[in-house]
C-alpha positions as a Markdown table, in Angstrom:
| # | Residue | x | y | z |
|---|---|---|---|---|
| 1 | Unk | 0.0 | 0.0 | 0.0 |
| 2 | Unk | 1.1 | 3.5 | -0.8 |
| 3 | Unk | 1.9 | 5.7 | 2.2 |
| 4 | Unk | -0.4 | 8.7 | 3.1 |
| 5 | Unk | 1.1 | 11.9 | 1.8 |
| 6 | Unk | 0.6 | 14.4 | -1.0 |
| 7 | Unk | -1.9 | 12.2 | -2.8 |
| 8 | Unk | -4.9 | 11.5 | -0.5 |
| 9 | Unk | -6.4 | 8.1 | -0.2 |
| 10 | Unk | -9.6 | 7.8 | -2.2 |
| 11 | Unk | -12.7 | 5.6 | -1.6 |
| 12 | Unk | -14.2 | 4.4 | -4.9 |
| 13 | Unk | -17.5 | 2.9 | -5.6 |
| 14 | Unk | -19.6 | 2.1 | -8.7 |
| 15 | Unk | -23.0 | 3.7 | -8.8 |
| 16 | Unk | -25.5 | 2.3 | -11.2 |
| 17 | Unk | -28.7 | 0.3 | -11.6 |
| 18 | Unk | -27.0 | -3.1 | -11.7 |
| 19 | Unk | -24.6 | -2.4 | -9.0 |
| 20 | Unk | -27.5 | -1.5 | -6.7 |
| 21 | Unk | -29.1 | -4.8 | -7.5 |
| 22 | Unk | -25.9 | -6.7 | -6.7 |
| 23 | Unk | -25.6 | -4.7 | -3.4 |
| 24 | Unk | -29.1 | -5.6 | -2.5 |
| 25 | Unk | -28.3 | -9.3 | -3.0 |
| 26 | Unk | -29.9 | -10.0 | -6.3 |
| 27 | Unk | -28.2 | -13.1 | -7.9 |
| 28 | Unk | -25.8 | -12.2 | -10.6 |
| 29 | Unk | -27.6 | -14.5 | -13.0 |
| 30 | Unk | -30.8 | -12.5 | -12.5 |
| 31 | Unk | -28.9 | -9.3 | -13.1 |
| 32 | Unk | -27.3 | -10.7 | -16.3 |
| 33 | Unk | -30.8 | -11.6 | -17.5 |
| 34 | Unk | -32.1 | -8.1 | -16.7 |
| 35 | Unk | -29.3 | -6.6 | -18.8 |
| 36 | Unk | -30.1 | -8.9 | -21.7 |
| 37 | Unk | -33.9 | -8.0 | -21.5 |
| 38 | Unk | -33.2 | -4.3 | -21.2 |
| 39 | Unk | -30.9 | -4.3 | -24.3 |
| 40 | Unk | -33.4 | -6.3 | -26.3 |
| 41 | Unk | -36.3 | -4.1 | -25.3 |
| 42 | Unk | -34.4 | -0.9 | -26.1 |
| 43 | Unk | -33.0 | -2.1 | -29.4 |
| 44 | Unk | -35.3 | 0.0 | -31.7 |
| 45 | Unk | -34.9 | 3.1 | -29.6 |
| 46 | Unk | -31.1 | 2.6 | -29.5 |
| 47 | Unk | -31.0 | 2.1 | -33.2 |
| 48 | Unk | -32.9 | 5.3 | -33.8 |
| 49 | Unk | -30.7 | 7.2 | -31.4 |
| 50 | Unk | -27.5 | 5.7 | -32.9 |
| 51 | Unk | -26.2 | 4.7 | -29.5 |
| 52 | Unk | -27.0 | 2.4 | -26.6 |
| 53 | Unk | -29.2 | 4.4 | -24.2 |
| 54 | Unk | -29.4 | 2.0 | -21.3 |
| 55 | Unk | -26.9 | -0.5 | -19.9 |
| 56 | Unk | -23.9 | -1.1 | -17.7 |
| 57 | Unk | -22.0 | 1.6 | -19.5 |
| 58 | Unk | -24.3 | 4.1 | -17.7 |
| 59 | Unk | -22.6 | 3.3 | -14.4 |
| 60 | Unk | -20.8 | 6.1 | -12.7 |
| 61 | Unk | -17.5 | 5.9 | -10.7 |
| 62 | Unk | -17.9 | 7.7 | -7.4 |
| 63 | Unk | -14.7 | 8.9 | -5.7 |
| 64 | Unk | -14.5 | 10.2 | -2.2 |
| 65 | Unk | -11.6 | 12.2 | -0.7 |
| 66 | Unk | -11.1 | 9.8 | 2.2 |
| 67 | Unk | -9.4 | 12.1 | 4.7 |
| 68 | Unk | -12.1 | 14.8 | 4.2 |
| 69 | Unk | -15.0 | 12.5 | 3.6 |
| 70 | Unk | -15.9 | 14.7 | 0.6 |
| 71 | Unk | -17.1 | 13.7 | -2.8 |
| 72 | Unk | -14.5 | 14.4 | -5.5 |
| 73 | Unk | -16.8 | 16.7 | -7.4 |
| 74 | Unk | -16.9 | 19.0 | -4.3 |
| 75 | Unk | -13.1 | 19.2 | -4.0 |
| 76 | Unk | -10.9 | 21.9 | -5.5 |
| 77 | Unk | -9.4 | 21.3 | -8.9 |
| 78 | Unk | -6.0 | 20.6 | -7.2 |
| 79 | Unk | -7.5 | 18.1 | -4.8 |
| 80 | Unk | -9.3 | 16.4 | -7.7 |
| 81 | Unk | -6.1 | 16.1 | -9.6 |
| 82 | Unk | -4.3 | 14.8 | -6.5 |
| 83 | Unk | -7.0 | 12.2 | -6.0 |
| 84 | Unk | -6.7 | 11.0 | -9.6 |
| 85 | Unk | -2.9 | 10.9 | -9.5 |
| 86 | Unk | -3.1 | 8.9 | -6.2 |
| 87 | Unk | -5.4 | 6.4 | -7.9 |
| 88 | Unk | -3.1 | 6.1 | -10.8 |
| 89 | Unk | 0.0 | 5.7 | -8.6 |
| 90 | Unk | -1.8 | 3.1 | -6.4 |
| 91 | Unk | -2.8 | 1.1 | -9.5 |
| 92 | Unk | 0.8 | 1.3 | -10.9 |
| 93 | Unk | 2.2 | 0.1 | -7.5 |
| 94 | Unk | -0.3 | -2.7 | -7.3 |
| 95 | Unk | 0.7 | -3.9 | -10.8 |
| 96 | Unk | 4.4 | -3.5 | -10.0 |
| 97 | Unk | 4.0 | -5.7 | -6.8 |
| 98 | Unk | 2.7 | -8.6 | -8.8 |
| 99 | Unk | 5.4 | -11.2 | -9.6 |
| 100 | Unk | 4.4 | -11.5 | -13.2 |
| 101 | Unk | 4.0 | -7.8 | -14.0 |
| 102 | Unk | 6.7 | -5.7 | -15.6 |
| 103 | Unk | 7.6 | -2.3 | -14.3 |
| 104 | Unk | 4.8 | 0.1 | -15.1 |
| 105 | Unk | 4.8 | 2.6 | -18.0 |
| 106 | Unk | 2.8 | 5.7 | -17.1 |
| 107 | Unk | 1.6 | 8.3 | -19.6 |
| 108 | Unk | 0.6 | 11.4 | -17.8 |
| 109 | Unk | -0.7 | 14.4 | -19.7 |
| 110 | Unk | -0.4 | 17.8 | -17.9 |
| 111 | Unk | -0.2 | 15.9 | -14.6 |
| 112 | Unk | 1.8 | 18.7 | -13.0 |
| 113 | Unk | -0.8 | 21.4 | -13.8 |
| 114 | Unk | -2.9 | 22.4 | -10.8 |
| 115 | Unk | -0.4 | 20.9 | -8.4 |
| 116 | Unk | 1.6 | 23.0 | -6.0 |
| 117 | Unk | 5.4 | 22.7 | -5.8 |
| 118 | Unk | 5.3 | 20.2 | -2.9 |
| 119 | Unk | 2.8 | 17.9 | -4.7 |
| 120 | Unk | 4.9 | 18.1 | -7.9 |
| 121 | Unk | 8.0 | 17.1 | -6.0 |
| 122 | Unk | 6.1 | 14.3 | -4.3 |
| 123 | Unk | 4.8 | 13.1 | -7.7 |
| 124 | Unk | 8.3 | 13.0 | -9.2 |
| 125 | Unk | 9.6 | 11.2 | -6.1 |
| 126 | Unk | 6.9 | 8.5 | -6.3 |
| 127 | Unk | 7.4 | 8.1 | -10.1 |
| 128 | Unk | 11.1 | 7.6 | -9.6 |
| 129 | Unk | 10.5 | 5.1 | -6.7 |
| 130 | Unk | 8.2 | 3.0 | -8.9 |
| 131 | Unk | 11.2 | 2.0 | -11.1 |
| 132 | Unk | 9.3 | 2.1 | -14.4 |
| 133 | Unk | 9.0 | 4.6 | -17.1 |
| 134 | Unk | 6.8 | 7.7 | -16.9 |
| 135 | Unk | 6.2 | 10.0 | -19.8 |
| 136 | Unk | 4.8 | 13.4 | -18.7 |
| 137 | Unk | 3.7 | 16.2 | -20.9 |
| 138 | Unk | 3.5 | 19.9 | -20.2 |
| 139 | Unk | 3.7 | 23.3 | -21.7 |
| 140 | Unk | 5.6 | 24.9 | -18.8 |
| 141 | Unk | 9.1 | 23.7 | -18.4 |
| 142 | Unk | 9.4 | 25.0 | -14.9 |
| 143 | Unk | 6.8 | 22.5 | -13.7 |
| 144 | Unk | 9.4 | 19.8 | -14.2 |
| 145 | Unk | 12.3 | 21.4 | -12.3 |
| 146 | Unk | 11.8 | 19.1 | -9.3 |
| 147 | Unk | 12.9 | 16.1 | -11.4 |
| 148 | Unk | 16.4 | 17.5 | -11.4 |
| 149 | Unk | 18.7 | 15.1 | -13.2 |
| 150 | Unk | 16.3 | 12.1 | -12.7 |
| 151 | Unk | 14.6 | 12.7 | -16.1 |
| 152 | Unk | 15.3 | 13.1 | -19.8 |
| 153 | Unk | 13.6 | 16.0 | -21.3 |
| 154 | Unk | 12.3 | 16.4 | -24.9 |
| 155 | Unk | 10.8 | 19.3 | -26.7 |
| 156 | Unk | 8.3 | 18.9 | -29.5 |
| 157 | Unk | 8.1 | 21.9 | -31.8 |
| 158 | Unk | 6.8 | 22.2 | -35.3 |
| 159 | Unk | 6.7 | 18.4 | -35.6 |
| 160 | Unk | 10.3 | 17.9 | -34.5 |
| 161 | Unk | 11.4 | 16.1 | -31.3 |
| 162 | Unk | 14.6 | 17.3 | -29.7 |
| 163 | Unk | 16.3 | 16.2 | -26.5 |
| 164 | Unk | 16.4 | 19.1 | -24.2 |
C-alpha cells in the first residue's frame, strides 16, 4: 500500500442500476438476465438514437476524498487532480508488486498542472520510486524542475522532437 502523503487516499464505488441490484443481494444470473432483456427491449430506440441508451456503461464511478470524507466533485481542482494521481499511482504500485507484472509505463498528460510545488515534488519522487517509465507532458518547463537530473527532457516543436 502507498503511504499517506501528498496524494490522498480515495474511496471508490460504482453507482448504477445493476450495482445497486448486486448490493441488494440479487443473484448475478438475474442481473445478467435483466441486462439482456433491457438491451433487447431498447434495441429499436437505441438504433434510432445511434447509441445504446441504457446498460452497464451508464454506471458512474464515485470517488470520495477519504481524509475529508468529501465527494471528489466537491473538491478543488488541485484536490481532484491529487486524488486522480493517487489512484493512478496506487494502481501502478499494485501492478508492480505482482510477480508477473513488468515495471509500469505511465503516460501522464499535464499531470503537473494544478499541483503546488510540494505535490509536484512528491509526484516526481513517487514516479522515480516505482522504477518504471513515466512520460509526462506539459507546456511549462518550470513545472518539471523538481525532477532534477532524474529525467530526460524532450521538446516537440513544429513536428520535430529534440532532446532538451
